C-alpha positions as CSV (number, residue, x, y, z in Angstrom):
1,M,0.0,0.0,0.0
2,S,1.3,3.5,-0.9
3,N,2.1,6.0,1.7
4,L,0.5,9.4,2.0
5,S,2.0,12.7,0.9
6,S,1.2,16.4,1.7
7,G,2.1,17.4,-1.9
8,N,-0.2,20.0,-3.5
9,L,-0.4,18.7,-7.0
10,R,-3.6,20.2,-8.5
11,F,-4.8,17.2,-10.4
12,G,-8.5,16.8,-10.0
13,D,-8.6,19.4,-7.3
14,L,-10.1,16.9,-4.8
15,R,-11.2,18.5,-1.6
16,E,-12.5,15.6,0.5
17,C,-11.4,12.2,1.7
18,V,-12.4,9.7,-1.0
19,K,-13.3,7.1,1.6
20,C,-15.4,9.0,4.2
21,G,-16.1,12.4,2.6
22,K,-14.5,14.5,5.3
23,S,-13.1,17.8,4.1
24,K,-11.0,20.6,5.4
25,D,-14.2,22.3,6.5
26,D,-14.8,19.3,8.8
27,G,-11.4,19.9,10.3
28,A,-9.7,17.0,8.5
29,T,-6.1,17.1,7.3
30,L,-6.0,15.7,3.8
31,L,-3.1,13.8,2.4
32,R,-2.5,12.4,-1.1
33,C,-1.6,8.9,-2.1
34,K,2.1,9.1,-2.9
35,A,1.9,6.8,-5.9
36,C,-0.8,8.4,-8.0
37,K,-0.8,11.9,-6.2
38,V,-4.6,12.0,-6.9
39,D,-6.8,10.5,-4.2
40,L,-7.0,12.2,-0.9
41,Y,-7.4,10.6,2.5
42,C,-7.9,12.0,6.0
43,G,-5.5,9.5,7.5
44,Q,-4.0,6.1,7.2
45,H,-7.1,4.4,8.6
46,C,-9.2,5.6,5.6
47,Q,-6.4,4.7,3.2
48,R,-6.1,1.2,4.6
49,A,-9.9,0.7,4.5
50,D,-10.0,2.0,0.9
51,W,-7.0,0.0,-0.4
52,S,-9.0,-2.8,-2.1
53,L,-10.8,-0.1,-4.1
54,H,-7.8,2.2,-4.6
55,R,-5.4,-0.4,-5.8
56,P,-6.9,-0.9,-9.3
57,K,-7.6,2.9,-9.5
58,C,-4.0,3.8,-8.6
59,R,-2.5,2.9,-12.0
60,S,-5.4,4.5,-13.9
61,N,-5.0,7.6,-11.8
62,Q,-1.3,7.8,-12.7
63,Q,-2.2,7.5,-16.4
64,A,-4.8,10.1,-16.1
65,R,-2.4,12.4,-14.3
66,Q,0.1,12.0,-17.1
67,W,-2.8,12.9,-19.5
68,F,-3.4,16.1,-17.6
69,E,0.3,17.0,-17.4
70,R,0.3,17.1,-21.2
71,R,-2.9,19.3,-21.2
72,P,-2.4,21.7,-18.3
73,E,-5.4,23.8,-19.4
74,A,-7.7,20.9,-18.5
75,F,-6.8,21.1,-14.8
76,E,-9.1,24.0,-14.2
77,E,-12.0,22.6,-16.1
78,L,-11.9,19.4,-14.0
79,A,-11.5,21.4,-10.8
80,T,-14.5,23.5,-11.8
81,L,-16.5,20.4,-12.6
82,R,-15.8,18.9,-9.2
83,R,-16.8,22.1,-7.4
84,W,-20.1,22.2,-9.4
85,A,-20.8,18.5,-8.6
86,K,-20.0,19.0,-4.9
87,F,-22.5,21.9,-4.6
88,H,-25.2,20.0,-6.4
89,N,-24.6,16.6,-4.5
90,P,-28.0,16.5,-2.7
91,T,-30.0,17.4,-5.8
92,L,-28.0,15.0,-8.0
93,W,-28.6,12.3,-5.5
94,H,-32.4,13.0,-5.6
95,L,-32.3,13.0,-9.4
96,A,-30.5,9.6,-9.4
97,V,-33.1,8.1,-7.0
98,Q,-36.1,9.5,-9.0
99,T,-34.8,8.2,-12.3
100,A,-33.5,4.8,-11.0
101,T,-35.3,1.5,-11.7
102,Q,-37.4,0.2,-8.9
103,D,-35.6,-3.2,-9.1
104,P,-33.1,-3.1,-6.2
105,N,-31.0,-5.8,-7.8
106,A,-30.5,-3.7,-10.9
107,A,-28.7,-0.9,-9.0
108,E,-25.5,-3.0,-8.9
109,H,-25.5,-3.1,-12.7
110,T,-26.1,0.5,-13.5
111,V,-24.3,3.8,-13.2
112,F,-25.8,7.3,-13.0
113,V,-24.6,9.2,-16.1
114,V,-24.7,13.0,-16.2
115,A,-24.0,14.7,-19.6
116,V,-23.2,18.3,-19.0
117,R,-22.2,21.3,-21.2
118,A,-19.8,23.9,-19.9
119,R,-20.9,27.6,-19.6
120,P,-17.5,29.2,-20.4
121,N,-18.5,32.8,-19.4
122,E,-20.4,31.8,-16.2
123,T,-18.8,33.2,-13.1
124,N,-21.3,31.6,-10.6
125,P,-19.7,28.3,-9.6
126,R,-23.2,26.8,-9.1
127,R,-24.0,27.4,-12.8
128,T,-20.7,26.6,-14.6
129,F,-22.3,23.5,-16.2
130,K,-25.7,22.8,-17.7
131,V,-27.2,19.3,-17.4
132,R,-28.2,18.0,-20.8
133,K,-29.1,14.5,-19.9
134,A,-29.1,12.5,-16.6
135,R,-30.2,8.9,-16.2
136,P,-29.0,5.5,-15.2
137,Y,-27.2,3.4,-17.8
138,P,-26.3,-0.3,-17.7
139,I,-22.6,-0.7,-16.8
140,D,-22.4,-3.0,-19.8
141,A,-23.1,0.0,-22.1
142,I,-20.1,1.9,-20.7
143,P,-16.7,1.5,-22.5
144,N,-14.8,-1.5,-21.1
145,N,-12.0,0.4,-19.3
146,M,-14.4,2.6,-17.4
147,A,-16.9,-0.3,-16.8
148,A,-14.1,-2.3,-15.1
149,Q,-13.4,0.6,-12.8
150,I,-17.0,1.0,-11.9
151,R,-17.5,-2.7,-11.1
152,S,-14.4,-2.6,-8.9
153,V,-15.8,0.5,-7.1
154,Y,-19.2,-1.1,-6.6
155,E,-17.7,-4.4,-5.2
156,S,-15.6,-2.5,-2.7
157,E,-18.6,-0.3,-1.6
158,R,-20.8,-3.4,-1.2
159,A,-18.2,-4.9,1.1
160,S,-17.8,-1.8,3.3
161,S,-21.3,-0.2,3.2
162,S,-22.4,2.0,6.0
163,N,-25.9,3.1,7.1
164,Q,-24.6,6.4,8.3
165,Q,-23.4,7.7,4.9
166,H,-24.4,6.9,1.4
167,K,-22.1,7.2,-1.6
168,M,-23.1,7.5,-5.2
169,Y,-20.9,7.5,-8.2
170,M,-21.7,9.8,-11.2
171,L,-20.1,9.3,-14.6
172,C,-19.8,12.9,-15.8
173,I,-19.4,13.4,-19.6
174,L,-18.6,16.7,-21.4
175,P,-19.3,16.0,-25.1
176,E,-17.6,19.2,-26.4
177,S,-14.6,18.9,-24.0
178,P,-11.3,17.1,-24.4
179,L,-11.9,15.8,-20.8
180,P,-12.5,12.0,-20.7
181,P,-15.4,10.7,-18.7
182,F,-14.8,11.0,-15.0
183,L,-16.3,9.0,-12.2
184,I,-17.1,11.4,-9.3
185,P,-18.1,10.3,-5.8
186,S,-21.2,12.0,-4.4
187,F,-21.7,11.8,-0.6
188,F,-25.2,12.2,0.9
189,K,-25.2,12.0,4.7
190,T,-28.7,10.9,5.5
191,A,-30.6,7.6,5.3
192,E,-33.9,9.3,4.5
193,E,-35.5,8.7,1.1
194,P,-36.0,12.0,-0.8
195,H,-39.5,13.3,-1.4
196,Y,-40.5,12.8,-5.0
197,R,-39.9,15.6,-7.4
198,P,-40.2,15.3,-11.2
199,P,-36.8,14.8,-12.7
200,E,-37.3,17.7,-15.1
201,D,-37.8,20.0,-12.0
202,L,-34.6,18.8,-10.4
203,I,-32.6,19.3,-13.6
204,K,-34.1,22.8,-13.9
205,A,-33.1,23.6,-10.3
206,I,-29.5,22.4,-11.0
207,N,-29.3,24.5,-14.1
208,Q,-30.5,27.5,-12.2
209,G,-27.8,27.0,-9.6
210,K,-30.3,26.1,-6.8
211,H,-30.6,23.5,-4.1
212,V,-33.8,21.5,-3.9
């Protein structure tokens, strides 16, 4: 298992522990994996607990980091996407639930895909992207390299699930951007089921930069 580093490499602009979701706002000291310099952890305990998940990701993270080092302008776009997704976490969670199949066994075979378009001149971080489509897709319909990563993530999450905190993974796609699809964790710290809202209302709220 790789050690942790306090290096400040900007790749991905992660701002919370990938295992538990704690951020600097929660008083956590975040350290990066020394090998890939991407995933952040609040300590060795979370890194050890996440190792079975992180191990297959570590190599792909290193490859992705090399991709970004050749395209430094893409750093800021991914950072902006992560900030946008973090603000809209609760609404995106509700949207995923409302559009999901009612078959609980199907959840392990699907991923919530969000296709967004960047708003280049938008200064409000809540409105920097516009949702074009958002719905679950069968993992089998995702390209093989990403599908393998998603399955690995799901298997690890199933083995270490917690009733106190839910984690959803969104596959964000920017059709007009050179950014490849990115799997972004979304934390939702409640066990309550959301009240029903039509998916089109939730997408409208996201695109207006509002919480629901």
